[in-house]
PyMOL commands that place a pseudoatom at each C-alpha (Angstrom):
pseudoatom trace, name=CA, resn=MET, resi=1, chain=A, elem=C, hetatm=0, pos=[11.294, 16.989, -1.248]
pseudoatom trace, name=CA, resn=LEU, resi=2, chain=A, elem=C, hetatm=0, pos=[10.986, 15.061, 1.984]
pseudoatom trace, name=CA, resn=THR, resi=3, chain=A, elem=C, hetatm=0, pos=[7.245, 15.073, 2.429]
pseudoatom trace, name=CA, resn=ARG, resi=4, chain=A, elem=C, hetatm=0, pos=[7.368, 14.592, 6.190]
pseudoatom trace, name=CA, resn=LEU, resi=5, chain=A, elem=C, hetatm=0, pos=[8.976, 18.037, 6.456]
pseudoatom trace, name=CA, resn=SER, resi=6, chain=A, elem=C, hetatm=0, pos=[6.202, 19.785, 4.545]
pseudoatom trace, name=CA, resn=THR, resi=7, chain=A, elem=C, hetatm=0, pos=[2.747, 20.201, 6.031]
pseudoatom trace, name=CA, resn=ARG, resi=8, chain=A, elem=C, hetatm=0, pos=[0.004, 22.706, 5.402]
pseudoatom trace, name=CA, resn=LYS, resi=9, chain=A, elem=C, hetatm=0, pos=[-3.365, 23.537, 6.837]
pseudoatom trace, name=CA, resn=VAL, resi=10, chain=A, elem=C, hetatm=0, pos=[-6.381, 23.396, 4.506]
pseudoatom trace, name=CA, resn=GLU, resi=11, chain=A, elem=C, hetatm=0, pos=[-9.911, 24.572, 5.229]
pseudoatom trace, name=CA, resn=ILE, resi=12, chain=A, elem=C, hetatm=0, pos=[-12.614, 21.980, 4.482]
pseudoatom trace, name=CA, resn=PRO, resi=13, chain=A, elem=C, hetatm=0, pos=[-14.989, 23.459, 1.873]
pseudoatom trace, name=CA, resn=GLY, resi=14, chain=A, elem=C, hetatm=0, pos=[-18.588, 23.800, 2.991]
pseudoatom trace, name=CA, resn=GLU, resi=15, chain=A, elem=C, hetatm=0, pos=[-17.754, 23.139, 6.656]
pseudoatom trace, name=CA, resn=GLU, resi=16, chain=A, elem=C, hetatm=0, pos=[-17.113, 26.424, 8.404]
pseudoatom trace, name=CA, resn=GLY, resi=17, chain=A, elem=C, hetatm=0, pos=[-14.322, 26.189, 10.953]
pseudoatom trace, name=CA, resn=GLU, resi=18, chain=A, elem=C, hetatm=0, pos=[-13.247, 22.668, 9.947]
pseudoatom trace, name=CA, resn=TRP, resi=19, chain=A, elem=C, hetatm=0, pos=[-9.674, 22.115, 8.787]
pseudoatom trace, name=CA, resn=ALA, resi=20, chain=A, elem=C, hetatm=0, pos=[-6.991, 19.485, 8.333]
pseudoatom trace, name=CA, resn=VAL, resi=21, chain=A, elem=C, hetatm=0, pos=[-3.206, 19.593, 8.438]
pseudoatom trace, name=CA, resn=ILE, resi=22, chain=A, elem=C, hetatm=0, pos=[-1.863, 17.469, 5.614]
pseudoatom trace, name=CA, resn=LYS, resi=23, chain=A, elem=C, hetatm=0, pos=[1.446, 16.489, 4.135]
pseudoatom trace, name=CA, resn=PRO, resi=24, chain=A, elem=C, hetatm=0, pos=[2.027, 15.766, 0.467]
pseudoatom trace, name=CA, resn=ALA, resi=25, chain=A, elem=C, hetatm=0, pos=[1.738, 12.111, -0.471]
pseudoatom trace, name=CA, resn=SER, resi=26, chain=A, elem=C, hetatm=0, pos=[5.132, 10.400, -0.490]
pseudoatom trace, name=CA, resn=LEU, resi=27, chain=A, elem=C, hetatm=0, pos=[6.145, 7.537, -2.713]
pseudoatom trace, name=CA, resn=SER, resi=28, chain=A, elem=C, hetatm=0, pos=[5.543, 5.063, 0.121]
pseudoatom trace, name=CA, resn=ASP, resi=29, chain=A, elem=C, hetatm=0, pos=[2.118, 6.616, 0.885]
pseudoatom trace, name=CA, resn=LEU, resi=30, chain=A, elem=C, hetatm=0, pos=[1.063, 6.203, -2.739]
pseudoatom trace, name=CA, resn=GLU, resi=31, chain=A, elem=C, hetatm=0, pos=[2.439, 2.665, -2.958]
pseudoatom trace, name=CA, resn=ALA, resi=32, chain=A, elem=C, hetatm=0, pos=[0.585, 1.615, 0.210]
pseudoatom trace, name=CA, resn=ALA, resi=33, chain=A, elem=C, hetatm=0, pos=[-2.690, 3.147, -0.999]
pseudoatom trace, name=CA, resn=ARG, resi=34, chain=A, elem=C, hetatm=0, pos=[-2.315, 1.574, -4.444]
pseudoatom trace, name=CA, resn=GLU, resi=35, chain=A, elem=C, hetatm=0, pos=[-1.469, -1.826, -2.958]
pseudoatom trace, name=CA, resn=VAL, resi=36, chain=A, elem=C, hetatm=0, pos=[-4.676, -1.796, -0.884]
pseudoatom trace, name=CA, resn=GLY, resi=37, chain=A, elem=C, hetatm=0, pos=[-6.588, -0.483, -3.901]
pseudoatom trace, name=CA, resn=LEU, resi=38, chain=A, elem=C, hetatm=0, pos=[-5.183, -3.224, -6.130]
pseudoatom trace, name=CA, resn=LYS, resi=39, chain=A, elem=C, hetatm=0, pos=[-6.164, -5.943, -3.654]
pseudoatom trace, name=CA, resn=SER, resi=40, chain=A, elem=C, hetatm=0, pos=[-9.681, -4.520, -3.500]
pseudoatom trace, name=CA, resn=LEU, resi=41, chain=A, elem=C, hetatm=0, pos=[-9.872, -4.206, -7.283]
pseudoatom trace, name=CA, resn=THR, resi=42, chain=A, elem=C, hetatm=0, pos=[-8.633, -7.775, -7.738]
pseudoatom trace, name=CA, resn=ALA, resi=43, chain=A, elem=C, hetatm=0, pos=[-11.342, -9.078, -5.411]
pseudoatom trace, name=CA, resn=LYS, resi=44, chain=A, elem=C, hetatm=0, pos=[-13.975, -7.026, -7.242]
pseudoatom trace, name=CA, resn=MET, resi=45, chain=A, elem=C, hetatm=0, pos=[-12.765, -8.258, -10.628]
pseudoatom trace, name=CA, resn=THR, resi=46, chain=A, elem=C, hetatm=0, pos=[-13.071, -11.843, -9.479]
pseudoatom trace, name=CA, resn=ASP, resi=47, chain=A, elem=C, hetatm=0, pos=[-16.652, -11.151, -8.452]
pseudoatom trace, name=CA, resn=PHE, resi=48, chain=A, elem=C, hetatm=0, pos=[-17.238, -9.137, -11.625]
pseudoatom trace, name=CA, resn=ALA, resi=49, chain=A, elem=C, hetatm=0, pos=[-16.018, -11.948, -13.872]
pseudoatom trace, name=CA, resn=GLN, resi=50, chain=A, elem=C, hetatm=0, pos=[-18.888, -14.050, -12.588]
pseudoatom trace, name=CA, resn=VAL, resi=51, chain=A, elem=C, hetatm=0, pos=[-21.538, -11.478, -13.596]
pseudoatom trace, name=CA, resn=ARG, resi=52, chain=A, elem=C, hetatm=0, pos=[-19.823, -9.597, -16.452]
pseudoatom trace, name=CA, resn=ASP, resi=53, chain=A, elem=C, hetatm=0, pos=[-22.040, -10.974, -19.181]
pseudoatom trace, name=CA, resn=LEU, resi=54, chain=A, elem=C, hetatm=0, pos=[-25.183, -9.903, -17.324]
pseudoatom trace, name=CA, resn=LEU, resi=55, chain=A, elem=C, hetatm=0, pos=[-24.202, -6.209, -17.234]
pseudoatom trace, name=CA, resn=PRO, resi=56, chain=A, elem=C, hetatm=0, pos=[-24.844, -3.614, -19.955]
pseudoatom trace, name=CA, resn=GLU, resi=57, chain=A, elem=C, hetatm=0, pos=[-21.952, -1.948, -21.788]
pseudoatom trace, name=CA, resn=THR, resi=58, chain=A, elem=C, hetatm=0, pos=[-20.494, 0.967, -19.813]
pseudoatom trace, name=CA, resn=ASP, resi=59, chain=A, elem=C, hetatm=0, pos=[-18.328, 3.953, -20.646]
pseudoatom trace, name=CA, resn=THR, resi=60, chain=A, elem=C, hetatm=0, pos=[-14.836, 3.570, -19.216]
pseudoatom trace, name=CA, resn=GLU, resi=61, chain=A, elem=C, hetatm=0, pos=[-13.968, 7.275, -19.571]
pseudoatom trace, name=CA, resn=ASP, resi=62, chain=A, elem=C, hetatm=0, pos=[-14.986, 7.948, -15.945]
pseudoatom trace, name=CA, resn=VAL, resi=63, chain=A, elem=C, hetatm=0, pos=[-12.395, 5.479, -14.672]
pseudoatom trace, name=CA, resn=LYS, resi=64, chain=A, elem=C, hetatm=0, pos=[-9.698, 6.665, -17.092]
pseudoatom trace, name=CA, resn=GLY, resi=65, chain=A, elem=C, hetatm=0, pos=[-10.107, 10.270, -15.957]
pseudoatom trace, name=CA, resn=ASP, resi=66, chain=A, elem=C, hetatm=0, pos=[-10.171, 9.475, -12.234]
pseudoatom trace, name=CA, resn=PRO, resi=67, chain=A, elem=C, hetatm=0, pos=[-6.758, 10.205, -10.683]
pseudoatom trace, name=CA, resn=PHE, resi=68, chain=A, elem=C, hetatm=0, pos=[-7.708, 8.015, -7.714]
pseudoatom trace, name=CA, resn=ALA, resi=69, chain=A, elem=C, hetatm=0, pos=[-8.667, 4.921, -9.730]
pseudoatom trace, name=CA, resn=GLY, resi=70, chain=A, elem=C, hetatm=0, pos=[-6.843, 2.007, -8.122]
pseudoatom trace, name=CA, resn=THR, resi=71, chain=A, elem=C, hetatm=0, pos=[-5.968, 4.056, -5.028]
pseudoatom trace, name=CA, resn=ASP, resi=72, chain=A, elem=C, hetatm=0, pos=[-7.474, 3.345, -1.637]
pseudoatom trace, name=CA, resn=ILE, resi=73, chain=A, elem=C, hetatm=0, pos=[-8.328, 6.873, -0.494]
pseudoatom trace, name=CA, resn=PRO, resi=74, chain=A, elem=C, hetatm=0, pos=[-8.814, 5.989, 3.208]
pseudoatom trace, name=CA, resn=THR, resi=75, chain=A, elem=C, hetatm=0, pos=[-5.325, 4.433, 3.297]
pseudoatom trace, name=CA, resn=LEU, resi=76, chain=A, elem=C, hetatm=0, pos=[-3.832, 7.480, 1.588]
pseudoatom trace, name=CA, resn=LEU, resi=77, chain=A, elem=C, hetatm=0, pos=[-5.557, 9.935, 3.925]
pseudoatom trace, name=CA, resn=SER, resi=78, chain=A, elem=C, hetatm=0, pos=[-4.807, 7.963, 7.083]
pseudoatom trace, name=CA, resn=ARG, resi=79, chain=A, elem=C, hetatm=0, pos=[-1.124, 8.330, 6.184]
pseudoatom trace, name=CA, resn=CYS, resi=80, chain=A, elem=C, hetatm=0, pos=[-1.191, 11.966, 5.011]
pseudoatom trace, name=CA, resn=VAL, resi=81, chain=A, elem=C, hetatm=0, pos=[-3.664, 13.776, 7.283]
pseudoatom trace, name=CA, resn=LYS, resi=82, chain=A, elem=C, hetatm=0, pos=[-1.643, 14.739, 10.333]
pseudoatom trace, name=CA, resn=SER, resi=83, chain=A, elem=C, hetatm=0, pos=[-4.341, 16.489, 12.384]
pseudoatom trace, name=CA, resn=TRP, resi=84, chain=A, elem=C, hetatm=0, pos=[-7.826, 17.887, 11.946]
pseudoatom trace, name=CA, resn=SER, resi=85, chain=A, elem=C, hetatm=0, pos=[-10.536, 19.827, 13.711]
pseudoatom trace, name=CA, resn=TYR, resi=86, chain=A, elem=C, hetatm=0, pos=[-12.976, 16.913, 13.887]
pseudoatom trace, name=CA, resn=ASP, resi=87, chain=A, elem=C, hetatm=0, pos=[-13.624, 15.421, 17.323]
pseudoatom trace, name=CA, resn=ALA, resi=88, chain=A, elem=C, hetatm=0, pos=[-12.100, 12.051, 16.440]
pseudoatom trace, name=CA, resn=GLU, resi=89, chain=A, elem=C, hetatm=0, pos=[-8.616, 10.599, 16.193]
pseudoatom trace, name=CA, resn=ILE, resi=90, chain=A, elem=C, hetatm=0, pos=[-7.296, 10.101, 12.691]
pseudoatom trace, name=CA, resn=SER, resi=91, chain=A, elem=C, hetatm=0, pos=[-7.430, 6.421, 11.795]
pseudoatom trace, name=CA, resn=LEU, resi=92, chain=A, elem=C, hetatm=0, pos=[-8.304, 4.267, 8.827]
pseudoatom trace, name=CA, resn=GLU, resi=93, chain=A, elem=C, hetatm=0, pos=[-11.781, 3.846, 10.325]
pseudoatom trace, name=CA, resn=THR, resi=94, chain=A, elem=C, hetatm=0, pos=[-12.479, 7.536, 10.969]
pseudoatom trace, name=CA, resn=VAL, resi=95, chain=A, elem=C, hetatm=0, pos=[-11.087, 8.585, 7.597]
pseudoatom trace, name=CA, resn=GLY, resi=96, chain=A, elem=C, hetatm=0, pos=[-13.419, 5.990, 6.076]
pseudoatom trace, name=CA, resn=ASP, resi=97, chain=A, elem=C, hetatm=0, pos=[-16.312, 7.797, 7.781]
pseudoatom trace, name=CA, resn=LEU, resi=98, chain=A, elem=C, hetatm=0, pos=[-15.684, 11.029, 5.858]
pseudoatom trace, name=CA, resn=ASP, resi=99, chain=A, elem=C, hetatm=0, pos=[-18.258, 11.937, 3.226]
pseudoatom trace, name=CA, resn=GLU, resi=100, chain=A, elem=C, hetatm=0, pos=[-17.066, 11.426, -0.342]
pseudoatom trace, name=CA, resn=ALA, resi=101, chain=A, elem=C, hetatm=0, pos=[-16.705, 15.143, -1.149]
pseudoatom trace, name=CA, resn=THR, resi=102, chain=A, elem=C, hetatm=0, pos=[-14.465, 15.777, 1.879]
pseudoatom trace, name=CA, resn=ALA, resi=103, chain=A, elem=C, hetatm=0, pos=[-12.394, 12.639, 1.282]
pseudoatom trace, name=CA, resn=ARG, resi=104, chain=A, elem=C, hetatm=0, pos=[-11.845, 13.488, -2.382]
pseudoatom trace, name=CA, resn=PHE, resi=105, chain=A, elem=C, hetatm=0, pos=[-11.007, 17.123, -1.524]
pseudoatom trace, name=CA, resn=LEU, resi=106, chain=A, elem=C, hetatm=0, pos=[-8.362, 16.009, 0.982]
pseudoatom trace, name=CA, resn=ALA, resi=107, chain=A, elem=C, hetatm=0, pos=[-6.996, 13.402, -1.439]
pseudoatom trace, name=CA, resn=GLU, resi=108, chain=A, elem=C, hetatm=0, pos=[-6.641, 16.081, -4.123]
pseudoatom trace, name=CA, resn=GLN, resi=109, chain=A, elem=C, hetatm=0, pos=[-4.813, 18.273, -1.621]
pseudoatom trace, name=CA, resn=VAL, resi=110, chain=A, elem=C, hetatm=0, pos=[-2.264, 15.610, -0.653]
pseudoatom trace, name=CA, resn=TYR, resi=111, chain=A, elem=C, hetatm=0, pos=[-1.549, 15.005, -4.343]
pseudoatom trace, name=CA, resn=LYS, resi=112, chain=A, elem=C, hetatm=0, pos=[-0.722, 18.689, -4.818]
pseudoatom trace, name=CA, resn=ARG, resi=113, chain=A, elem=C, hetatm=0, pos=[2.745, 20.010, -4.232]
pseudoatom trace, name=CA, resn=PRO, resi=114, chain=A, elem=C, hetatm=0, pos=[2.326, 23.598, -3.031]
pseudoatom trace, name=CA, resn=GLU, resi=115, chain=A, elem=C, hetatm=0, pos=[4.620, 26.050, -4.809]
pseudoatom trace, name=CA, resn=GLY, resi=116, chain=A, elem=C, hetatm=0, pos=[7.236, 27.547, -2.496]
pseudoatom trace, name=CA, resn=GLU, resi=117, chain=A, elem=C, hetatm=0, pos=[6.004, 25.716, 0.611]
pseudoatom trace, name=CA, resn=ALA, resi=118, chain=A, elem=C, hetatm=0, pos=[8.452, 22.813, 0.707]
pseudoatom trace, name=CA, resn=GLY, resi=119, chain=A, elem=C, hetatm=0, pos=[9.759, 22.364, 4.215]
pseudoatom trace, name=CA, resn=LYS, resi=120, chain=A, elem=C, hetatm=0, pos=[7.315, 24.752, 5.878]
pseudoatom trace, name=CA, resn=ALA, resi=121, chain=A, elem=C, hetatm=0, pos=[5.275, 23.501, 8.803]
pseudoatom trace, name=CA, resn=ALA, resi=122, chain=A, elem=C, hetatm=0, pos=[1.606, 24.382, 9.285]
pseudoatom trace, name=CA, resn=SER, resi=123, chain=A, elem=C, hetatm=0, pos=[0.725, 26.721, 12.095]
for i in range(1, 123): cmd.bond("trace and resi %d" % i, "trace and resi %d" % (i + 1))
show_as sticks, trace
zoom trace
């Protein structure tokens, strides 16, 4: 599927009247978001290596089960959200201003491939 040909409108949960038109994440969208995420993770790991021995043991199951681990969600959304009802242009900065629940909801939506909607444009 060519993702640029498939968009859909989603209602933002818990925000009456708010919506976004999204396209499914393409291979290049995912690669760009993962590249930014990897750079961020690498910088954090360098910092972490300096304090690792001071931290208590943690459960890594949360990270293993997170489909967005290693993905920069603002980068992904700035590429996949095509329009929205918010009174702000879509940019890396404004997407970064979304609350976590909304950002994760939209990220989950761009990962989905809607059944039978390939090639349809949102109205």
